[in-house]
Structures are given as C-alpha cells and as structure tokens.
C-alpha angles and dihedrals in degrees: 000000000000092000091052091049092049091048090057094044098046099056131214100292096055096085091050092047090048091056095042095056096056090044091053091047092051091048091050092049091049091051092050092047091050091050090049089051091054091051090047092053100040101038104025092238127157118247090255093049091049093051092047090052092050091050092048092047091048091050092049092047091049091050091051092046093049091047091050091050091051093049091049091055096051116081117230117266114253115226 
C-alpha cells in the first residue's frame, strides 16, 4: 500500500530525477579524481594535498566570481 501511495505522490519525473542525481554525482567525483591525479603526477602531491589545493582554488575562484558579479551590479559613483 505504501509503495502505491508513494507512486501516486511522486509523479512521473521522479524516477528520472532519481537516476540523474547519482549520475551527476558520479561524474563530478570522476572529474575531481582526474584533476587530483593530474596534480599528483605533475606536482608530486599526495592525494590529500591535491584535494586541498582543488578546494582552495575553487573557494578562491568562487570568491573572485562573486566579487565580480557584485561589482557589475553596482553603478559607478558620480563625482
């Protein structure tokens, strides 16, 4: 009974969405692992060091992007 009730509540797109999310997660994880592998090979880093560098670089890039977006929204000050 519960399965039938859930099937009616969830709608038709739920199964597709449920398979898309894990696929996207796996693709993201693969991309991060490949980037870590490149850092390992080119810079002789450990897996942990490579991951920490990627996280730091992503944080810095996000900060710059957010700052640029904020600056673009604010009109210049007239003097």
